[in-house]
C-alpha positions as CSV (number, residue, x, y, z in Angstrom):
1,M,179.6,167.6,130.2
2,K,176.2,167.7,131.8
3,A,174.2,164.6,133.0
4,T,171.2,163.3,131.1
5,V,168.1,163.2,133.0
6,I,165.4,161.0,132.1
7,H,161.7,161.6,133.8
8,R,159.3,158.6,133.7
9,A,155.7,158.8,135.4
10,K,155.1,157.4,138.4
11,H,152.7,154.9,137.2
12,D,155.2,153.8,134.7
13,K,157.4,151.9,137.6
14,N,154.9,149.0,138.8
15,T,153.6,147.7,135.6
16,R,154.5,144.2,136.6
17,H,152.7,144.1,139.2
18,K,149.7,146.2,138.1
19,T,149.5,143.2,135.7
20,I,149.8,140.4,138.4
21,K,147.1,141.9,140.4
22,T,144.6,142.0,137.5
23,T,145.0,138.8,136.3
24,V,144.3,137.3,140.0
25,H,140.8,139.3,140.3
26,P,138.3,137.3,139.9
27,A,136.1,138.7,137.1
28,M,139.2,138.1,135.5
29,K,138.9,134.9,136.1
30,E,135.8,134.3,135.1
31,L,136.8,136.4,131.7
32,S,139.6,133.9,130.9
33,R,137.0,130.6,131.8
34,M,134.4,131.9,129.7
35,I,136.7,132.4,126.9
36,E,138.7,129.1,127.6
37,A,134.5,127.3,127.5
38,G,133.8,129.2,124.1
39,E,130.8,131.9,125.8
40,V,132.6,134.7,124.5
41,H,134.9,135.7,121.1
42,R,138.4,135.6,122.4
43,G,139.3,138.6,119.0
44,R,137.0,140.5,120.3
45,T,137.3,140.2,123.8
46,I,141.2,141.4,123.6
47,A,139.8,144.2,121.0
48,Y,137.6,145.7,123.3
49,L,140.2,146.0,126.6
50,E,143.3,146.6,125.0
51,K,140.7,149.9,123.2
52,G,140.0,150.3,126.9
53,Q,143.5,151.2,128.0
54,Q,144.3,153.7,125.3
55,P,144.6,157.5,126.5
């Protein structure tokens, strides 16, 4: 019986660290503040950010 080898992309390893860095970024802090203050629409902003992450 052969051992199964699973190939993973390099970028798949540190998703937790990237998420933490993104939330600490000054622009993301400002965006969060604007959402909380009601200056921008929360749903539209999240949809726009998710759309940008799609390949």
